[in-house]
C-alpha positions in Angstrom: -95.7 -28.0 -232.8 -99.6 -28.3 -232.6 -101.5 -31.5 -233.0 -105.2 -31.2 -234.3 -108.0 -33.6 -234.2 -111.0 -34.3 -236.8 -114.2 -35.5 -235.8 -117.5 -36.0 -237.8 -120.7 -34.9 -236.4 -124.0 -34.4 -237.8 -126.5 -31.6 -237.2 -130.0 -30.2 -238.5 -132.0 -26.8 -238.8 -135.5 -26.3 -240.0 -134.3 -23.2 -241.6 -131.1 -23.6 -243.7 -128.0 -25.9 -244.3 -126.1 -22.8 -243.0 -128.0 -22.7 -240.0 -127.7 -26.2 -239.5 -124.0 -26.0 -239.8 -124.1 -23.1 -237.0 -125.8 -25.6 -234.7 -123.1 -28.1 -235.3 -120.3 -25.5 -234.4 -122.2 -24.4 -231.4 -122.8 -27.5 -230.0 -119.6 -29.0 -230.5 -118.1 -26.1 -228.9 -119.7 -26.6 -225.7 -117.2 -29.6 -225.0 -114.6 -29.1 -227.3 -112.1 -26.2 -227.3 -109.8 -24.7 -229.9 -111.9 -25.5 -232.8 -110.2 -24.3 -235.9 -112.2 -25.2 -239.0 -115.5 -26.8 -240.0 -115.8 -28.7 -243.5 -119.4 -29.5 -244.6 -118.8 -33.1 -246.0 -122.6 -33.7 -247.3 -125.9 -31.9 -247.2 -129.2 -33.5 -247.2 -132.8 -32.7 -246.7 -136.0 -34.2 -245.0 -139.1 -34.2 -247.2 -142.7 -34.4 -245.7 -145.9 -34.0 -247.8 -143.5 -32.5 -250.8 -142.3 -30.0 -248.4 -138.7 -29.6 -246.7 -138.8 -29.8 -243.2 -135.3 -30.4 -242.1 -132.0 -29.3 -243.5 -128.9 -31.8 -242.6 -125.2 -31.5 -242.7 -122.5 -33.6 -242.1 -119.6 -31.7 -240.9 -115.9 -32.5 -240.1 -114.8 -30.4 -237.5 -110.7 -29.7 -236.7 -109.5 -28.5 -233.4 -106.4 -28.3 -231.7 -105.1 -31.0 -229.1 -103.8 -29.3 -226.0 -100.9 -31.0 -223.9 
């Protein structure tokens, strides 16, 4: 039997929401092993002078808890 845990993190990118999601998983994997999935809960952007400057995602990351 496996036990899974879910954490929620926020990440950003100047390129795209997809890149922001990749950044979230990449950063989380530095301290969390056994990541099984990532669910993008919400997306937003930062606008400066009528231009999008940042793409932001709120991501739920699921990972396996080891004994």
